[in-house]
C-alpha positions as a Markdown table, in Angstrom:
| # | Residue | x | y | z |
|---|---|---|---|---|
| 1 | Met | 74.4 | 108.7 | 142.1 |
| 2 | Glu | 76.3 | 111.0 | 144.4 |
| 3 | Leu | 79.5 | 109.5 | 143.1 |
| 4 | Ala | 78.4 | 110.2 | 139.5 |
| 5 | Val | 78.1 | 113.9 | 140.4 |
| 6 | Asp | 81.6 | 114.0 | 142.0 |
| 7 | Phe | 83.1 | 112.4 | 138.9 |
| 8 | Ala | 81.3 | 114.7 | 136.5 |
| 9 | Ala | 82.2 | 117.8 | 138.5 |
| 10 | Gly | 85.8 | 116.5 | 138.7 |
| 11 | Ala | 85.9 | 116.1 | 134.9 |
| 12 | Ala | 84.8 | 119.7 | 134.5 |
| 13 | Tyr | 87.5 | 120.7 | 137.0 |
| 14 | Gly | 90.1 | 118.8 | 135.0 |
| 15 | Phe | 89.2 | 120.2 | 131.6 |
| 16 | Thr | 89.0 | 123.8 | 132.8 |
| 17 | Ser | 92.4 | 123.4 | 134.6 |
| 18 | Val | 94.1 | 122.3 | 131.4 |
| 19 | Val | 92.6 | 125.0 | 129.2 |
| 20 | Val | 93.5 | 127.8 | 131.6 |
| 21 | Gly | 96.8 | 126.5 | 133.0 |
| 22 | Gln | 98.6 | 124.6 | 130.2 |
| 23 | Pro | 100.8 | 127.5 | 128.9 |
| 24 | Leu | 102.2 | 128.2 | 132.3 |
| 25 | Asp | 102.6 | 124.5 | 133.0 |
| 26 | Thr | 104.8 | 124.2 | 129.9 |
| 27 | Val | 107.0 | 127.0 | 131.1 |
| 28 | Lys | 107.2 | 125.5 | 134.6 |
| 29 | Ser | 108.2 | 122.1 | 133.3 |
| 30 | Arg | 110.9 | 123.5 | 131.0 |
| 31 | Val | 112.4 | 125.7 | 133.8 |
| 32 | Gln | 112.4 | 122.7 | 136.2 |
| 33 | Ala | 113.9 | 120.2 | 133.8 |
| 34 | Met | 116.2 | 122.0 | 131.3 |
| 35 | Ser | 116.4 | 125.7 | 131.4 |
| 36 | Ser | 118.8 | 128.2 | 133.1 |
| 37 | Arg | 116.4 | 131.0 | 132.1 |
| 38 | Gly | 113.7 | 132.2 | 134.4 |
| 39 | Met | 110.0 | 132.2 | 133.8 |
| 40 | Ile | 109.9 | 135.3 | 131.5 |
| 41 | Gly | 113.0 | 134.3 | 129.5 |
| 42 | Glu | 111.7 | 130.8 | 128.9 |
| 43 | Ala | 108.2 | 132.0 | 127.9 |
| 44 | Arg | 109.6 | 134.6 | 125.5 |
| 45 | Ser | 112.0 | 132.1 | 123.9 |
| 46 | Leu | 109.3 | 129.5 | 123.5 |
| 47 | Phe | 106.7 | 132.0 | 122.1 |
| 48 | Ala | 109.3 | 133.5 | 119.7 |
| 49 | Thr | 110.2 | 130.1 | 118.2 |
| 50 | Glu | 106.8 | 128.3 | 118.3 |
| 51 | Gly | 104.1 | 130.8 | 119.0 |
| 52 | Val | 101.0 | 129.9 | 121.0 |
| 53 | Arg | 101.3 | 126.3 | 119.9 |
| 54 | Gly | 104.5 | 126.0 | 121.7 |
| 55 | Leu | 102.9 | 127.2 | 125.0 |
| 56 | Tyr | 100.4 | 124.4 | 124.6 |
| 57 | Arg | 103.1 | 121.8 | 123.9 |
| 58 | Gly | 102.2 | 118.5 | 125.4 |
| 59 | Ser | 98.5 | 119.4 | 125.8 |
| 60 | Ala | 97.0 | 116.6 | 123.8 |
| 61 | Pro | 97.6 | 113.9 | 126.4 |
| 62 | Val | 96.5 | 116.1 | 129.3 |
| 63 | Phe | 93.2 | 117.2 | 127.7 |
| 64 | Leu | 92.2 | 113.6 | 127.9 |
| 65 | Gly | 94.2 | 112.5 | 130.9 |
| 66 | Gly | 93.6 | 115.7 | 132.9 |
| 67 | Thr | 89.9 | 115.2 | 132.7 |
| 68 | Leu | 90.2 | 111.6 | 133.7 |
| 69 | Phe | 92.7 | 111.8 | 136.6 |
| 70 | Arg | 91.1 | 114.9 | 138.1 |
| 71 | Ser | 87.7 | 113.3 | 137.9 |
| 72 | Ala | 89.2 | 110.2 | 139.6 |
| 73 | Gln | 90.8 | 112.1 | 142.4 |
| 74 | Phe | 87.5 | 113.7 | 143.5 |
| 75 | Gly | 85.6 | 110.5 | 143.0 |
| 76 | Val | 88.0 | 108.3 | 144.9 |
| 77 | Tyr | 88.3 | 111.0 | 147.7 |
| 78 | Ser | 84.5 | 111.2 | 148.1 |
| 79 | Thr | 84.2 | 107.4 | 148.1 |
| 80 | Ala | 87.0 | 107.0 | 150.6 |
| 81 | Leu | 85.7 | 109.6 | 153.0 |
| 82 | Thr | 82.2 | 108.1 | 152.8 |
| 83 | Leu | 83.6 | 104.6 | 153.7 |
| 84 | Ile | 85.7 | 106.0 | 156.5 |
| 85 | His | 82.7 | 107.8 | 158.0 |
| 86 | Glu | 80.4 | 104.7 | 157.6 |
| 87 | Asn | 82.9 | 102.4 | 159.3 |
| 88 | Met | 84.5 | 104.7 | 161.9 |
| 89 | Gly | 82.0 | 107.4 | 162.3 |
| 90 | Lys | 82.9 | 111.1 | 162.0 |
| 91 | Gln | 85.7 | 111.7 | 164.4 |
| 92 | Pro | 86.5 | 115.0 | 166.1 |
| 93 | Arg | 89.4 | 117.0 | 164.5 |
| 94 | Ala | 92.8 | 116.5 | 166.0 |
| 95 | Leu | 94.0 | 119.5 | 168.0 |
| 96 | Gly | 90.6 | 121.1 | 167.2 |
| 97 | Phe | 91.3 | 121.9 | 163.6 |
| 98 | Phe | 93.0 | 118.9 | 161.7 |
| 99 | Asp | 90.6 | 116.3 | 160.2 |
| 100 | Val | 92.7 | 113.1 | 159.9 |
| 101 | Gln | 89.9 | 111.4 | 158.1 |
| 102 | Val | 89.8 | 114.1 | 155.4 |
| 103 | Ala | 93.6 | 113.8 | 155.1 |
| 104 | Val | 93.5 | 110.0 | 154.7 |
| 105 | Ala | 90.7 | 110.2 | 152.1 |
| 106 | Gly | 92.8 | 112.9 | 150.3 |
| 107 | Leu | 95.8 | 110.5 | 150.2 |
| 108 | Cys | 93.5 | 107.9 | 148.6 |
| 109 | Gly | 92.3 | 110.5 | 146.1 |
| 110 | Gly | 95.9 | 111.4 | 145.2 |
| 111 | Ile | 96.8 | 107.8 | 144.7 |
| 112 | Gly | 93.8 | 107.3 | 142.5 |
| 113 | Arg | 94.9 | 110.3 | 140.5 |
| 114 | Gly | 98.4 | 109.0 | 140.2 |
| 115 | Leu | 97.5 | 105.6 | 138.9 |
| 116 | Ile | 95.8 | 107.3 | 135.9 |
| 117 | Glu | 98.0 | 110.3 | 135.5 |
| 118 | Gln | 101.4 | 108.7 | 135.2 |
| 119 | Pro | 101.5 | 107.8 | 131.5 |
| 120 | Phe | 99.8 | 111.0 | 130.4 |
| 121 | Asp | 102.1 | 113.1 | 132.5 |
| 122 | Phe | 105.2 | 111.3 | 131.2 |
| 123 | Ile | 104.2 | 112.0 | 127.6 |
| 124 | Lys | 103.3 | 115.6 | 128.5 |
| 125 | Ile | 106.7 | 116.3 | 130.1 |
| 126 | Arg | 108.6 | 114.7 | 127.2 |
| 127 | Arg | 106.7 | 116.8 | 124.7 |
| 128 | Gln | 107.2 | 120.0 | 126.8 |
| 129 | Val | 111.0 | 119.6 | 126.9 |
| 130 | Asp | 111.1 | 118.4 | 123.3 |
| 131 | Gln | 112.5 | 114.9 | 124.1 |
| 132 | Pro | 111.6 | 111.6 | 122.4 |
| 133 | Trp | 109.6 | 108.9 | 124.2 |
| 134 | Lys | 108.5 | 105.3 | 123.9 |
| 135 | Phe | 105.5 | 103.5 | 125.3 |
| 136 | Ser | 107.8 | 101.2 | 127.2 |
| 137 | Glu | 109.0 | 104.2 | 129.2 |
| 138 | Val | 105.7 | 105.7 | 130.2 |
| 139 | Phe | 105.9 | 104.5 | 133.8 |
| 140 | Lys | 109.3 | 106.0 | 134.5 |
| 141 | Gly | 109.1 | 108.2 | 137.5 |
| 142 | Ser | 105.9 | 106.6 | 138.7 |
| 143 | Ser | 107.1 | 106.4 | 142.3 |
| 144 | Val | 107.8 | 110.1 | 142.7 |
| 145 | Thr | 104.6 | 110.9 | 140.8 |
| 146 | Met | 102.6 | 108.8 | 143.2 |
| 147 | Met | 104.3 | 110.5 | 146.2 |
| 148 | Arg | 103.7 | 113.9 | 144.7 |
| 149 | Asn | 100.0 | 113.3 | 144.0 |
| 150 | Ala | 99.2 | 111.7 | 147.3 |
| 151 | Gly | 100.8 | 114.6 | 149.1 |
| 152 | Leu | 99.3 | 117.2 | 146.8 |
| 153 | Phe | 95.7 | 116.1 | 147.0 |
| 154 | Cys | 95.9 | 115.4 | 150.7 |
| 155 | Gly | 97.2 | 118.9 | 151.2 |
| 156 | Phe | 94.5 | 120.4 | 148.9 |
| 157 | Val | 91.5 | 118.8 | 150.7 |
| 158 | Thr | 93.1 | 119.5 | 154.1 |
| 159 | Tyr | 93.6 | 123.2 | 153.3 |
| 160 | Ile | 90.0 | 123.2 | 151.9 |
| 161 | Asp | 88.8 | 121.9 | 155.2 |
| 162 | Phe | 90.8 | 124.6 | 157.0 |
| 163 | Ser | 89.1 | 127.2 | 154.8 |
| 164 | Lys | 85.7 | 125.9 | 155.8 |
| 165 | Gln | 86.6 | 126.5 | 159.4 |
| 166 | Leu | 87.9 | 130.0 | 158.8 |
| 167 | Phe | 85.0 | 130.9 | 156.4 |
| 168 | Pro | 82.1 | 128.8 | 157.5 |
| 169 | Asp | 79.6 | 130.7 | 155.4 |
| 170 | Gly | 81.7 | 130.4 | 152.2 |
| 171 | Gln | 82.8 | 134.1 | 152.2 |
| 172 | Leu | 86.0 | 133.2 | 150.4 |
| 173 | Gly | 84.1 | 132.0 | 147.3 |
| 174 | Ser | 84.9 | 129.2 | 144.9 |
| 175 | Phe | 87.6 | 130.9 | 142.9 |
| 176 | Leu | 89.8 | 132.0 | 145.8 |
| 177 | Thr | 89.2 | 128.8 | 147.7 |
| 178 | Gly | 90.5 | 126.7 | 144.8 |
| 179 | Ala | 93.3 | 129.1 | 144.0 |
| 180 | Ile | 94.6 | 129.6 | 147.5 |
| 181 | Cys | 94.3 | 126.0 | 148.7 |
| 182 | Ser | 95.8 | 124.6 | 145.6 |
| 183 | Asn | 98.8 | 127.0 | 145.9 |
| 184 | Leu | 99.4 | 126.1 | 149.5 |
| 185 | Ala | 99.3 | 122.4 | 148.5 |
| 186 | Trp | 101.8 | 122.9 | 145.7 |
| 187 | Val | 104.2 | 124.8 | 148.0 |
| 188 | Thr | 104.0 | 121.9 | 150.4 |
| 189 | Ile | 105.1 | 119.3 | 147.9 |
| 190 | Trp | 107.1 | 121.4 | 145.4 |
| 191 | Pro | 110.5 | 119.7 | 145.8 |
| 192 | Leu | 108.8 | 116.4 | 144.7 |
| 193 | Asp | 107.4 | 118.1 | 141.6 |
| 194 | Val | 110.9 | 119.3 | 140.6 |
| 195 | Ala | 112.3 | 115.8 | 141.0 |
| 196 | Lys | 109.4 | 114.4 | 139.1 |
| 197 | Ser | 110.0 | 116.7 | 136.1 |
| 198 | Met | 113.7 | 115.9 | 136.1 |
| 199 | Arg | 113.0 | 112.2 | 136.3 |
| 200 | Gln | 110.5 | 112.2 | 133.5 |
| 201 | Ser | 112.4 | 114.6 | 131.2 |
| 202 | Gly | 114.9 | 112.0 | 129.9 |
| 203 | Leu | 117.7 | 114.5 | 130.5 |
| 204 | Tyr | 119.0 | 112.7 | 133.6 |
| 205 | Lys | 119.5 | 109.2 | 132.3 |
| 206 | Gly | 120.8 | 106.6 | 134.7 |
| 207 | Arg | 119.6 | 108.7 | 137.7 |
| 208 | Ser | 117.3 | 107.1 | 140.2 |
| 209 | Thr | 114.3 | 109.0 | 141.8 |
| 210 | Ser | 116.0 | 109.1 | 145.2 |
| 211 | Ser | 119.2 | 110.5 | 143.8 |
| 212 | Leu | 117.3 | 113.3 | 142.0 |
| 213 | Ile | 115.3 | 114.1 | 145.2 |
| 214 | Phe | 118.6 | 114.4 | 147.1 |
| 215 | Glu | 120.1 | 116.6 | 144.3 |
| 216 | Val | 117.1 | 118.9 | 144.4 |
| 217 | Phe | 117.8 | 119.6 | 148.0 |
| 218 | Arg | 121.6 | 119.6 | 147.8 |
| 219 | Thr | 121.7 | 122.1 | 144.9 |
| 220 | Gly | 119.0 | 124.4 | 146.3 |
| 221 | Arg | 116.6 | 123.7 | 143.4 |
| 222 | Ile | 113.7 | 122.8 | 145.7 |
| 223 | Phe | 111.6 | 125.7 | 144.5 |
| 224 | Arg | 112.8 | 125.9 | 140.9 |
| 225 | Gly | 110.0 | 126.9 | 138.5 |
| 226 | Ile | 107.7 | 127.8 | 141.4 |
| 227 | Val | 106.7 | 131.2 | 140.0 |
| 228 | Pro | 105.1 | 129.9 | 136.8 |
| 229 | Gly | 103.9 | 126.9 | 138.7 |
| 230 | Leu | 102.0 | 128.9 | 141.3 |
| 231 | Ala | 100.7 | 131.4 | 138.7 |
| 232 | Arg | 99.3 | 128.4 | 136.7 |
| 233 | Ser | 97.9 | 126.8 | 139.8 |
| 234 | Phe | 96.2 | 130.0 | 141.0 |
| 235 | Leu | 94.4 | 130.7 | 137.8 |
| 236 | Ala | 93.8 | 127.2 | 136.7 |
| 237 | Asn | 92.5 | 125.9 | 140.0 |
| 238 | Gly | 90.6 | 129.0 | 140.8 |
| 239 | Phe | 88.6 | 128.8 | 137.5 |
| 240 | Ala | 88.4 | 125.0 | 137.8 |
| 241 | Met | 86.9 | 125.2 | 141.2 |
| 242 | Met | 84.3 | 127.5 | 139.9 |
| 243 | Ala | 83.5 | 125.0 | 137.1 |
| 244 | Tyr | 83.4 | 122.2 | 139.7 |
| 245 | Ser | 81.0 | 124.0 | 141.9 |
| 246 | Glu | 78.7 | 125.0 | 139.0 |
| 247 | Val | 78.5 | 121.5 | 137.6 |
| 248 | Gln | 77.8 | 120.1 | 141.0 |
| 249 | Lys | 75.1 | 122.8 | 141.7 |
| 250 | Gln | 73.4 | 122.0 | 138.4 |
| 251 | Leu | 73.5 | 118.2 | 138.6 |
| 252 | Thr | 72.7 | 117.6 | 142.2 |
| 253 | Pro | 69.0 | 118.8 | 142.1 |
| 254 | Met | 68.5 | 116.7 | 138.9 |
| 255 | Ile | 69.7 | 113.5 | 140.7 |
| 256 | Glu | 68.5 | 114.0 | 144.2 |
| 257 | Pro | 66.9 | 117.2 | 145.4 |
| 258 | Thr | 67.8 | 116.6 | 149.0 |
| 259 | Phe | 71.4 | 115.6 | 148.3 |
| 260 | Ala | 74.1 | 117.8 | 149.9 |
| 261 | Ser | 77.5 | 116.3 | 149.7 |
| 262 | Ser | 79.3 | 117.1 | 152.9 |
| 263 | Ser | 82.4 | 115.3 | 151.5 |
| 264 | Ser | 82.7 | 117.6 | 148.5 |
| 265 | Pro | 85.8 | 119.8 | 148.5 |
| 266 | Ser | 83.8 | 122.6 | 146.9 |
| 267 | Asp | 81.2 | 122.7 | 149.7 |
| 268 | Thr | 82.7 | 125.7 | 151.5 |
| 269 | Lys | 79.7 | 126.1 | 153.7 |
| 270 | Ser | 80.2 | 122.8 | 155.4 |
| 271 | Ser | 82.0 | 122.6 | 158.7 |
């Protein structure tokens, strides 16, 4: 039953994240994959030609997919961390602050997310950059998507754990916890996200994932699109974490009054 709460809260997180963040995600993807314009120029151009609908380009697959894969990442993370604790016991933090078990569970959560996200994300990117796509292509770029997601969610829950140590009484609040920790995680893996957008866009035909990753570093594009990306992440994940915490708070007493999920990323009062 605890797992059901984690999946439900994760679904709320995913839906909220898409509603709030999709316009800036569209701008980010276009800047990364196809545009020489910056964030403002790309947003103005897209809005002038297509209006608000253009900013939500590619949103149909991620409204469904975003709810599923973000629900999966939290559910898999919670399950993995529970299994690790049951089989190995809760180990002390390395160097006094780094919880290896949380990081490993985060990698599992990211992989779980990637397995579901890949086809939805591929369609979203193609729609965002106005390129055709076929069902036979939906797993193109899956290797870099899996690497990005594993690193992203591992970083997210690790930074969440750091925040628990710095603010043991939850002084940071759900919004800032989600916003700051997600942004730190995105900065950590941003070059992989640039390579992923390039790989999935269809604008770099015949290029392998490894060659695109190398090009990202060689040409200094490692942080291309980061301004709209982090703006999206801050707002979307801040509000999404609030939704996650609220759903978890409402559902937990209904299922088990004594349940307090120490493995939940939103539990900012846990140490």
